[in-house]
MOPAC internal coordinates of N, CA, C and O (Angstrom, degrees):
PM7 1SCF
backbone

  N    0.0000 0     0.00 0     0.00 0    0    0    0
  C    1.4590 1     0.00 0     0.00 0    1    0    0
  C    1.4690 1   111.89 1     0.00 0    2    1    0
  O    1.2310 1   123.02 1     5.55 1    3    2    1
  N    1.2665 1   111.82 1  -174.45 1    3    2    1
  C    1.5032 1   112.93 1  -173.53 1    5    3    2
  C    1.5526 1   109.48 1   -88.16 1    6    5    3
  O    1.2310 1   122.16 1   -24.26 1    7    6    5
  N    1.3026 1   113.47 1   155.74 1    7    6    5
  C    1.4397 1   123.61 1  -176.90 1    9    7    6
  C    1.4750 1   107.11 1  -109.63 1   10    9    7
  O    1.2310 1   118.47 1   -29.95 1   11   10    9
  N    1.3092 1   120.51 1   150.05 1   11   10    9
  C    1.4249 1   125.51 1   177.68 1   13   11   10
  C    1.4911 1   113.09 1  -120.15 1   14   13   11
  O    1.2310 1   121.40 1   -38.50 1   15   14   13
  N    1.3450 1   114.93 1   141.50 1   15   14   13
  C    1.5235 1   122.30 1  -173.78 1   17   15   14
  C    1.5762 1   103.87 1  -140.53 1   18   17   15
  O    1.2310 1   123.55 1   -27.98 1   19   18   17
  N    1.2930 1   110.80 1   152.02 1   19   18   17
  C    1.4424 1   120.08 1  -179.22 1   21   19   18
  C    1.6354 1   102.47 1  -121.34 1   22   21   19
  O    1.2310 1   119.37 1   -60.25 1   23   22   21
  N    1.2711 1   118.81 1   119.75 1   23   22   21
  C    1.4793 1   122.07 1   172.64 1   25   23   22
  C    1.5123 1   104.96 1  -116.51 1   26   25   23
  O    1.2310 1   123.19 1   -63.38 1   27   26   25
  N    1.3353 1   111.50 1   116.62 1   27   26   25
  C    1.5287 1   119.11 1  -179.50 1   29   27   26
  C    1.4543 1   113.21 1  -139.35 1   30   29   27
  O    1.2310 1   121.82 1   -37.01 1   31   30   29
  N    1.3875 1   114.13 1   142.99 1   31   30   29
  C    1.4777 1   123.14 1   175.76 1   33   31   30
  C    1.5959 1    99.42 1   -79.87 1   34   33   31
  O    1.2310 1   124.00 1   -48.85 1   35   34   33
  N    1.1731 1   109.93 1   131.15 1   35   34   33
  C    1.6480 1   116.41 1   176.62 1   37   35   34
  C    1.5625 1   114.29 1   172.93 1   38   37   35
  O    1.2310 1   125.37 1    -6.30 1   39   38   37
  N    1.3130 1   107.30 1   173.70 1   39   38   37
  C    1.4761 1   109.91 1   175.74 1   41   39   38
  C    1.5363 1   116.39 1   -87.27 1   42   41   39
  O    1.2310 1   120.31 1    -8.59 1   43   42   41
  N    1.2979 1   117.01 1   171.41 1   43   42   41
  C    1.3998 1   120.54 1  -178.88 1   45   43   42
  C    1.5729 1   113.76 1   -50.05 1   46   45   43
  O    1.2310 1   120.28 1   139.21 1   47   46   45
  N    1.3139 1   117.07 1   -40.79 1   47   46   45
  C    1.3680 1   120.68 1   175.87 1   49   47   46
  C    1.5346 1   120.69 1   -54.76 1   50   49   47
  O    1.2310 1   123.44 1   148.96 1   51   50   49
  N    1.3407 1   111.00 1   -31.04 1   51   50   49
  C    1.5005 1   118.86 1   174.64 1   53   51   50
  C    1.5809 1   106.11 1   -65.26 1   54   53   51
  O    1.2310 1   120.29 1   127.66 1   55   54   53
  N    1.2064 1   117.06 1   -52.34 1   55   54   53
  C    1.5372 1   120.09 1   175.12 1   57   55   54
  C    1.5400 1   114.12 1   -45.04 1   58   57   55
  O    1.2310 1   120.93 1   126.98 1   59   58   57
  N    1.3456 1   115.83 1   -53.02 1   59   58   57
  C    1.3479 1   118.84 1   178.38 1   61   59   58
  C    1.5587 1   114.33 1   -61.99 1   62   61   59
  O    1.2310 1   120.08 1   141.81 1   63   62   61
  N    1.3037 1   117.45 1   -38.19 1   63   62   61
  C    1.3896 1   122.33 1  -176.27 1   65   63   62
  C    1.6179 1   110.11 1   -69.57 1   66   65   63
  O    1.2310 1   122.81 1   137.27 1   67   66   65
  N    1.2803 1   112.23 1   -42.73 1   67   66   65
  C    1.5105 1   118.14 1   175.70 1   69   67   66
  C    1.5493 1   111.39 1   -60.74 1   70   69   67
  O    1.2310 1   121.25 1   130.01 1   71   70   69
  N    1.3445 1   115.22 1   -49.99 1   71   70   69
  C    1.4506 1   114.77 1   176.95 1   73   71   70
  C    1.5576 1   117.64 1   -66.45 1   74   73   71
  O    1.2310 1   119.46 1   165.56 1   75   74   73
  N    1.2597 1   118.64 1   -14.44 1   75   74   73
  C    1.4182 1   120.91 1   169.44 1   77   75   74
  C    1.5476 1   118.17 1   -97.39 1   78   77   75
  O    1.2310 1   121.48 1   172.32 1   79   78   77
  N    1.1214 1   114.77 1    -7.68 1   79   78   77
  C    1.5258 1   121.85 1   178.21 1   81   79   78
  C    1.4644 1   113.90 1   -60.23 1   82   81   79
  O    1.2310 1   120.63 1   -26.93 1   83   82   81
  N    1.3778 1   116.39 1   153.07 1   83   82   81
  C    1.5114 1   121.31 1  -179.10 1   85   83   82
  C    1.4960 1   107.98 1   -60.72 1   86   85   83
  O    1.2310 1   120.29 1   146.58 1   87   86   85
  N    1.3747 1   117.05 1   -33.42 1   87   86   85
  C    1.5073 1   117.31 1  -174.39 1   89   87   86
  C    1.4244 1   113.41 1   -96.00 1   90   89   87
  O    1.2310 1   119.81 1  -163.82 1   91   90   89
  N    1.2712 1   117.96 1    16.18 1   91   90   89
  C    1.5304 1   120.48 1  -178.72 1   93   91   90
  C    1.4385 1   112.12 1   -71.63 1   94   93   91
  O    1.2310 1   118.40 1   162.11 1   95   94   93
  N    1.2877 1   120.65 1   -17.89 1   95   94   93
  C    1.4968 1   123.59 1   176.98 1   97   95   94
  C    1.4643 1   109.31 1   -70.49 1   98   97   95
  O    1.2310 1   118.44 1   164.98 1   99   98   97
  N    1.2980 1   120.58 1   -15.02 1   99   98   97
  C    1.4871 1   127.61 1   176.68 1  101   99   98
  C    1.4690 1   116.00 1   -74.69 1  102  101   99
  O    1.2310 1   121.64 1   157.71 1  103  102  101
  N    1.3425 1   114.47 1   -22.29 1  103  102  101
  C    1.5076 1   125.13 1  -174.78 1  105  103  102
  C    1.5112 1   109.21 1  -110.32 1  106  105  103
  O    1.2310 1   122.87 1   -54.16 1  107  106  105
  N    1.4365 1   112.11 1   125.84 1  107  106  105
  C    1.4760 1   116.24 1  -178.04 1  109  107  106
  C    1.6008 1   108.90 1   -77.83 1  110  109  107
  O    1.2310 1   120.89 1   140.68 1  111  110  109
  N    1.3739 1   115.90 1   -39.32 1  111  110  109
  C    1.4420 1   119.66 1  -176.86 1  113  111  110
  C    1.4022 1   111.03 1  -137.28 1  114  113  111
  O    1.2310 1   119.34 1   -37.46 1  115  114  113
  N    1.3365 1   118.87 1   142.54 1  115  114  113
  C    1.5000 1   126.98 1   174.02 1  117  115  114
  C    1.4322 1   110.21 1  -117.76 1  118  117  115
  O    1.2310 1   122.35 1   -48.89 1  119  118  117
  N    1.3763 1   113.11 1   131.11 1  119  118  117
  C    1.5156 1   119.16 1  -178.55 1  121  119  118
  C    1.4521 1   102.03 1  -127.54 1  122  121  119
  O    1.2310 1   118.81 1   -63.74 1  123  122  121
  N    1.3350 1   119.87 1   116.26 1  123  122  121
  C    1.3579 1   130.83 1   176.66 1  125  123  122
  C    1.5707 1   115.47 1  -106.18 1  126  125  123
  O    1.2310 1   118.30 1   -57.80 1  127  126  125
  N    1.2337 1   120.84 1   122.20 1  127  126  125
  C    1.4903 1   120.40 1   179.03 1  129  127  126
  C    1.4787 1   117.34 1   -38.65 1  130  129  127
  O    1.2310 1   119.58 1   129.90 1  131  130  129
  N    1.3892 1   118.40 1   -50.10 1  131  130  129
  C    1.4314 1   119.75 1   178.10 1  133  131  130
  C    1.5606 1   114.90 1   -59.03 1  134  133  131
  O    1.2310 1   120.71 1   150.01 1  135  134  133
  N    1.3347 1   116.24 1   -29.99 1  135  134  133
  C    1.4714 1   119.33 1   178.13 1  137  135  134
  C    1.5536 1   112.27 1   -74.39 1  138  137  135
  O    1.2310 1   124.48 1   137.65 1  139  138  137
  N    1.4506 1   109.01 1   -42.35 1  139  138  137
  C    1.4822 1   124.20 1  -179.75 1  141  139  138
  C    1.5064 1   111.59 1   -65.44 1  142  141  139
  O    1.2310 1   123.14 1   146.05 1  143  142  141
  N    1.3781 1   111.59 1   -33.95 1  143  142  141
  C    1.5101 1   120.74 1  -168.84 1  145  143  142
  C    1.4534 1   113.01 1    65.82 1  146  145  143
  O    1.2310 1   123.53 1  -155.54 1  147  146  145
  N    1.2690 1   110.84 1    24.46 1  147  146  145
  C    1.6038 1   128.19 1   176.58 1  149  147  146
  C    1.4864 1   112.11 1  -135.15 1  150  149  147
  O    1.2310 1   118.64 1   -42.06 1  151  150  149
  N    1.2857 1   120.20 1   137.94 1  151  150  149
  C    1.4261 1   120.84 1   170.06 1  153  151  150
  C    1.6463 1   111.96 1  -120.37 1  154  153  151
  O    1.2310 1   126.12 1   -29.90 1  155  154  153
  N    1.2131 1   105.83 1   150.10 1  155  154  153
  C    1.4645 1   115.36 1   177.41 1  157  155  154
  C    1.6178 1   104.78 1   -67.78 1  158  157  155
  O    1.2310 1   116.66 1   -41.43 1  159  158  157
  N    1.2645 1   123.96 1   138.57 1  159  158  157
  C    1.4214 1   122.78 1    17.40 1  161  159  158
  C    1.5684 1   105.81 1  -107.88 1  162  161  159
  O    1.2310 1   119.31 1  -145.60 1  163  162  161
  N    1.2625 1   118.91 1    34.40 1  163  162  161
  C    1.5278 1   120.41 1   172.25 1  165  163  162
  C    1.3591 1   111.68 1   -50.65 1  166  165  163
  O    1.2310 1   116.93 1   -53.49 1  167  166  165
  N    1.3108 1   123.45 1   126.51 1  167  166  165
  C    1.4789 1   120.89 1  -177.40 1  169  167  166
  C    1.5007 1   116.65 1   -61.86 1  170  169  167
  O    1.2310 1   123.09 1   164.92 1  171  170  169
  N    1.2554 1   111.68 1   -15.08 1  171  170  169
  C    1.6750 1   114.87 1  -174.14 1  173  171  170
  C    1.4746 1   102.31 1   -82.22 1  174  173  171
  O    1.2310 1   113.89 1   160.58 1  175  174  173
  N    1.2621 1   129.17 1   -19.42 1  175  174  173
  C    1.4702 1   128.73 1   176.15 1  177  175  174
  C    1.5886 1   111.73 1   -54.98 1  178  177  175
  O    1.2310 1   122.62 1   126.72 1  179  178  177
  N    1.3084 1   112.59 1   -53.28 1  179  178  177
  C    1.5260 1   118.62 1  -175.51 1  181  179  178
  C    1.5310 1   116.45 1   -55.60 1  182  181  179
  O    1.2310 1   119.98 1   130.08 1  183  182  181
  N    1.3108 1   117.63 1   -49.92 1  183  182  181
  C    1.4694 1   121.35 1   169.87 1  185  183  182
  C    1.4851 1   117.34 1   -56.45 1  186  185  183
  O    1.2310 1   122.36 1   134.08 1  187  186  185
  N    1.2520 1   113.09 1   -45.92 1  187  186  185
  C    1.4010 1   122.47 1   179.13 1  189  187  186
  C    1.5706 1   111.41 1   -56.14 1  190  189  187
  O    1.2310 1   121.52 1   130.32 1  191  190  189
  N    1.3135 1   114.70 1   -49.68 1  191  190  189
  C    1.5492 1   118.99 1  -179.59 1  193  191  190
  C    1.4416 1   109.93 1   -68.30 1  194  193  191
  O    1.2310 1   119.57 1   134.54 1  195  194  193
  N    1.3094 1   118.43 1   -45.46 1  195  194  193
  C    1.4829 1   126.60 1   177.77 1  197  195  194
  C    1.4084 1   113.00 1   -50.67 1  198  197  195
  O    1.2310 1   119.52 1   135.43 1  199  198  197
  N    1.3560 1   118.52 1   -44.57 1  199  198  197
  C    1.4494 1   128.21 1  -175.78 1  201  199  198
  C    1.4609 1   105.76 1   -69.47 1  202  201  199
  O    1.2310 1   118.05 1   131.00 1  203  202  201
  N    1.3110 1   121.33 1   -49.00 1  203  202  201
  C    1.5494 1   125.96 1   178.99 1  205  203  202
  C    1.5742 1   109.05 1   -64.03 1  206  205  203
  O    1.2310 1   118.17 1   146.73 1  207  206  205
  N    1.2456 1   121.10 1   -33.27 1  207  206  205
  C    1.5068 1   123.61 1   175.92 1  209  207  206
  C    1.5704 1   113.60 1   -73.80 1  210  209  207
  O    1.2310 1   124.43 1   159.16 1  211  210  209
  N    1.4127 1   109.10 1   -20.84 1  211  210  209
  C    1.4573 1   117.14 1  -176.33 1  213  211  210
  C    1.5921 1   112.97 1    53.86 1  214  213  211
  O    1.2310 1   124.58 1  -126.09 1  215  214  213
  N    1.3582 1   108.82 1    53.91 1  215  214  213
  C    1.4517 1   122.82 1   173.69 1  217  215  214
  C    1.5510 1   113.07 1  -133.45 1  218  217  215
  O    1.2310 1   121.17 1   -13.03 1  219  218  217
  N    1.3096 1   115.36 1   166.97 1  219  218  217
  C    1.4408 1   115.23 1   168.02 1  221  219  218
  C    1.4507 1   116.49 1   -84.09 1  222  221  219
  O    1.2310 1   117.04 1   -21.73 1  223  222  221
  N    1.2998 1   123.23 1   158.27 1  223  222  221
  C    1.4141 1   122.12 1  -171.75 1  225  223  222
  C    1.5646 1   107.56 1   -61.96 1  226  225  223
  O    1.2310 1   117.35 1   147.95 1  227  226  225
  N    1.2142 1   122.64 1   -32.05 1  227  226  225
  C    1.5736 1   126.05 1  -172.46 1  229  227  226
  C    1.6094 1   106.29 1   -79.99 1  230  229  227
  O    1.2310 1   120.70 1  -174.28 1  231  230  229
  N    1.3401 1   116.27 1     5.72 1  231  230  229
  C    1.4657 1   118.22 1   177.99 1  233  231  230
  C    1.5080 1   108.45 1  -109.61 1  234  233  231
  O    1.2310 1   119.76 1  -167.76 1  235  234  233
  N    1.2526 1   118.06 1    12.24 1  235  234  233
  C    1.3756 1   122.84 1  -176.30 1  237  235  234
  C    1.6269 1   107.78 1  -115.10 1  238  237  235
  O    1.2310 1   120.74 1   -57.32 1  239  238  237
  N    1.3283 1   116.18 1   122.68 1  239  238  237
  C    1.4780 1   123.78 1   170.15 1  241  239  238
  C    1.4765 1   105.91 1  -103.74 1  242  241  239
  O    1.2310 1   122.56 1   -54.02 1  243  242  241
  N    1.3378 1   112.69 1   125.98 1  243  242  241
  C    1.4638 1   121.60 1  -172.21 1  245  243  242
  C    1.6327 1   108.20 1  -123.74 1  246  245  243
  O    1.2310 1   121.92 1   -50.58 1  247  246  245
  N    1.2945 1   113.93 1   129.42 1  247  246  245
  C    1.4951 1   113.91 1   167.69 1  249  247  246
  C    1.4886 1   111.85 1  -122.28 1  250  249  247
  O    1.2310 1   117.06 1   -42.10 1  251  250  249
  N    1.2063 1   123.21 1   137.90 1  251  250  249
  C    1.4872 1   125.67 1  -177.69 1  253  251  250
  C    1.5803 1   107.81 1  -147.61 1  254  253  251
  O    1.2310 1   119.47 1   -27.69 1  255  254  253
  N    1.2659 1   118.62 1   152.31 1  255  254  253
  C    1.3516 1   125.09 1   178.42 1  257  255  254
  C    1.5886 1   116.17 1   -92.54 1  258  257  255
  O    1.2310 1   122.75 1  -166.30 1  259  258  257
  N    1.2354 1   112.34 1    13.70 1  259  258  257
  C    1.5564 1   115.99 1  -177.62 1  261  259  258
  C    1.6681 1    99.10 1  -128.63 1  262  261  259
  O    1.2310 1   121.40 1   -55.25 1  263  262  261
  N    1.3227 1   114.94 1   124.75 1  263  262  261
  C    1.4247 1   119.59 1   179.08 1  265  263  262
  C    1.4582 1   112.07 1   -63.35 1  266  265  263
  O    1.2310 1   116.73 1   145.65 1  267  266  265
  N    1.2953 1   123.82 1   -34.35 1  267  266  265
  C    1.4657 1   127.10 1  -175.37 1  269  267  266
  C    1.5523 1   104.65 1   -68.52 1  270  269  267
  O    1.2310 1   118.15 1   150.64 1  271  270  269
  N    1.2595 1   121.13 1   -29.36 1  271  270  269
  C    1.5892 1   121.70 1   176.12 1  273  271  270
  C    1.4515 1   108.44 1   -76.02 1  274  273  271
  O    1.2310 1   121.24 1   140.33 1  275  274  273
  N    1.4295 1   115.23 1   -39.67 1  275  274  273
  C    1.4919 1   116.35 1  -176.80 1  277  275  274
  C    1.5819 1   111.13 1   -69.85 1  278  277  275
  O    1.2310 1   123.51 1   148.65 1  279  278  277
  N    1.3175 1   110.87 1   -31.35 1  279  278  277
  C    1.5054 1   112.75 1   178.66 1  281  279  278
  C    1.5047 1   110.87 1   -74.99 1  282  281  279
  O    1.2310 1   119.92 1   139.25 1  283  282  281
  N    1.2534 1   117.76 1   -40.75 1  283  282  281
  C    1.5373 1   123.50 1   177.62 1  285  283  282
  C    1.5229 1   108.33 1   -60.06 1  286  285  283
  O    1.2310 1   120.35 1   133.09 1  287  286  285
  N    1.1993 1   116.94 1   -46.91 1  287  286  285
  C    1.5361 1   120.26 1  -179.56 1  289  287  286
  C    1.4402 1   110.92 1   -64.31 1  290  289  287
  O    1.2310 1   120.86 1   136.29 1  291  290  289
  N    1.3563 1   115.96 1   -43.71 1  291  290  289
  C    1.5249 1   118.48 1  -178.18 1  293  291  290
  C    1.5659 1   109.13 1   -70.32 1  294  293  291
  O    1.2310 1   119.34 1   151.58 1  295  294  293
  N    1.3472 1   118.86 1   -28.42 1  295  294  293
  C    1.4665 1   120.91 1   178.18 1  297  295  294
  C    1.6052 1   107.66 1   -66.08 1  298  297  295
  O    1.2310 1   122.35 1   144.52 1  299  298  297
  N    1.3780 1   113.10 1   -35.48 1  299  298  297
  C    1.4659 1   116.58 1  -176.06 1  301  299  298
  C    1.6188 1   107.33 1   -77.58 1  302  301  299
  O    1.2310 1   118.14 1   163.90 1  303  302  301
  N    1.3244 1   121.16 1   -16.10 1  303  302  301
  C    1.4217 1   121.74 1  -177.57 1  305  303  302
  C    1.4841 1   122.15 1   116.46 1  306  305  303
  O    1.2310 1   125.13 1   173.44 1  307  306  305
  N    1.4080 1   107.75 1    -6.56 1  307  306  305
  C    1.4401 1   113.82 1   174.40 1  309  307  306
  C    1.4136 1   117.03 1   -69.80 1  310  309  307
  O    1.2310 1   116.27 1   -38.41 1  311  310  309
  N    1.2639 1   124.70 1   141.59 1  311  310  309
  C    1.4981 1   124.89 1   171.61 1  313  311  310
  C    1.5215 1   105.38 1   -72.37 1  314  313  311
  O    1.2310 1   122.59 1   -64.32 1  315  314  313
  N    1.3216 1   112.64 1   115.68 1  315  314  313
  C    1.4889 1   120.59 1  -171.56 1  317  315  314
  C    1.4501 1   116.88 1  -121.37 1  318  317  315
  O    1.2310 1   119.55 1   -28.21 1  319  318  317
  N    1.3642 1   118.46 1   151.79 1  319  318  317
  C    1.5277 1   116.39 1  -173.07 1  321  319  318
  C    1.5631 1   101.95 1  -152.98 1  322  321  319
  O    1.2310 1   122.03 1   -43.64 1  323  322  321
  N    1.3625 1   113.72 1   136.36 1  323  322  321
  C    1.4507 1   121.12 1   173.21 1  325  323  322
  C    1.4253 1   110.95 1   -79.74 1  326  325  323
  O    1.2310 1   122.27 1   -56.63 1  327  326  325
  N    1.4361 1   113.25 1   123.37 1  327  326  325
  C    1.3732 1   118.02 1   178.09 1  329  327  326
  C    1.6173 1   111.44 1   -71.52 1  330  329  327
  O    1.2310 1   120.41 1   -51.89 1  331  330  329
  N    1.2369 1   116.81 1   128.11 1  331  330  329
  C    1.5625 1   128.60 1   176.81 1  333  331  330
  C    1.5573 1   106.15 1  -112.41 1  334  333  331
  O    1.2310 1   120.87 1   129.27 1  335  334  333
  N    1.1292 1   115.95 1   -50.73 1  335  334  333
  C    1.5300 1   121.09 1   177.74 1  337  335  334
  C    1.4533 1   109.51 1  -163.02 1  338  337  335
  O    1.2310 1   119.00 1    -4.80 1  339  338  337
  N    1.3361 1   119.52 1   175.20 1  339  338  337
  C    1.3976 1   120.59 1  -169.67 1  341  339  338
  C    1.6103 1   110.17 1   -70.90 1  342  341  339
  O    1.2310 1   121.51 1   141.33 1  343  342  341
  N    1.2725 1   114.72 1   -38.67 1  343  342  341
  C    1.5081 1   120.91 1  -179.89 1  345  343  342
  C    1.4598 1   114.55 1   -58.87 1  346  345  343
  O    1.2310 1   123.73 1   136.24 1  347  346  345
  N    1.2984 1   110.45 1   -43.76 1  347  346  345
  C    1.5125 1   116.38 1  -178.41 1  349  347  346
  C    1.5203 1   113.37 1   -70.07 1  350  349  347
  O    1.2310 1   121.79 1   143.13 1  351  350  349
  N    1.4095 1   114.17 1   -36.87 1  351  350  349
  C    1.4023 1   118.35 1  -179.12 1  353  351  350
  C    1.5793 1   107.99 1   -75.70 1  354  353  351
  O    1.2310 1   115.52 1   144.00 1  355  354  353
  N    1.3324 1   126.10 1   -36.00 1  355  354  353
  C    1.4187 1   129.43 1   174.86 1  357  355  354
  C    1.5188 1   104.73 1   -58.70 1  358  357  355
  O    1.2310 1   118.39 1   130.21 1  359  358  357
  N    1.3219 1   120.67 1   -49.79 1  359  358  357
  C    1.6040 1   126.74 1  -177.12 1  361  359  358
  C    1.4718 1   106.06 1   -52.95 1  362  361  359
  O    1.2310 1   120.14 1   127.57 1  363  362  361
  N    1.3958 1   117.33 1   -52.43 1  363  362  361
  C    1.4006 1   124.44 1  -176.35 1  365  363  362
  C    1.5764 1   111.48 1   -59.45 1  366  365  363
  O    1.2310 1   122.16 1   131.03 1  367  366  365
  N    1.4285 1   113.48 1   -48.97 1  367  366  365
  C    1.3342 1   115.75 1   176.16 1  369  367  366
  C    1.3553 1   121.69 1   -59.49 1  370  369  367
  O    1.2310 1   118.85 1   141.32 1  371  370  369
  N    1.3047 1   119.79 1   -38.68 1  371  370  369
  C    1.4773 1   131.12 1   174.02 1  373  371  370
  C    1.5757 1   112.54 1   -62.23 1  374  373  371
  O    1.2310 1   123.82 1   143.28 1  375  374  373
  N    1.3563 1   110.27 1   -36.72 1  375  374  373
  C    1.6184 1   115.28 1   173.24 1  377  375  374
  C    1.4923 1   110.62 1   -68.93 1  378  377  375
  O    1.2310 1   122.42 1   135.64 1  379  378  377
  N    1.3814 1   112.97 1   -44.36 1  379  378  377
  C    1.4620 1   113.52 1   178.80 1  381  379  378
  C    1.5688 1   117.34 1   -60.58 1  382  381  379
  O    1.2310 1   123.34 1   138.75 1  383  382  381
  N    1.3988 1   111.20 1   -41.25 1  383  382  381
  C    1.4646 1   117.73 1   178.95 1  385  383  382
  C    1.4826 1   110.07 1   -67.61 1  386  385  383
  O    1.2310 1   118.55 1   143.65 1  387  386  385
  N    1.3632 1   120.37 1   -36.35 1  387  386  385
  C    1.3986 1   122.55 1   178.36 1  389  387  386
  C    1.5817 1   112.25 1   -63.92 1  390  389  387
  O    1.2310 1   123.39 1   159.53 1  391  390  389
  N    1.3300 1   111.11 1   -20.47 1  391  390  389
  C    1.4837 1   118.70 1   176.85 1  393  391  390
  C    1.5455 1   114.35 1   -81.76 1  394  393  391
  O    1.2310 1   125.42 1  -172.15 1  395  394  393
  N    1.3673 1   107.20 1     7.85 1  395  394  393
  C    1.5335 1   117.40 1   175.02 1  397  395  394
  C    1.5657 1   105.78 1    65.80 1  398  397  395
  O    1.2310 1   119.80 1  -125.33 1  399  398  397
  N    1.2882 1   117.99 1    54.67 1  399  398  397
  C    1.4413 1   122.29 1   173.24 1  401  399  398
  C    1.5155 1   109.31 1   -56.49 1  402  401  399
  O    1.2310 1   120.00 1   -58.70 1  403  402  401
  N    1.3435 1   117.61 1   121.30 1  403  402  401
  C    1.4557 1   121.52 1   179.65 1  405  403  402
  C    1.4958 1   112.26 1   -46.09 1  406  405  403
  O    1.2310 1   119.80 1   -43.96 1  407  406  405
  N    1.2882 1   117.99 1   136.04 1  407  406  405
  C    1.4242 1   124.78 1   173.92 1  409  407  406
  C    1.5330 1   114.68 1  -118.73 1  410  409  407
  O    1.2310 1   120.40 1   -12.09 1  411  410  409
  N    1.3448 1   116.84 1   167.91 1  411  410  409
  C    1.4677 1   115.40 1   177.92 1  413  411  410
  C    1.4463 1   118.06 1   -85.27 1  414  413  411
  O    1.2310 1   120.10 1   180.00 1  415  414  413

């Protein structure tokens, strides 16, 4: 099946809060910039996360609200989409999954 990950720029406290949140069980991996010591859209973020997920870049579907992050992820080979609203992102994600996004 598909795995989920959160990649967010933020302090260590954000990572702790996410991991303790009620919805944290929906996320397989959490990557916080202060833990990675890299922030999006730094091009080094994407290979670091890809390596830790043990997947190929084209196996990652990425949604972000900053165009520079979307562009950087796309340049690395991630399938990337600019978040406009939830409905738009869900439609895009459904289309990506219907294209048989490789899974682990």
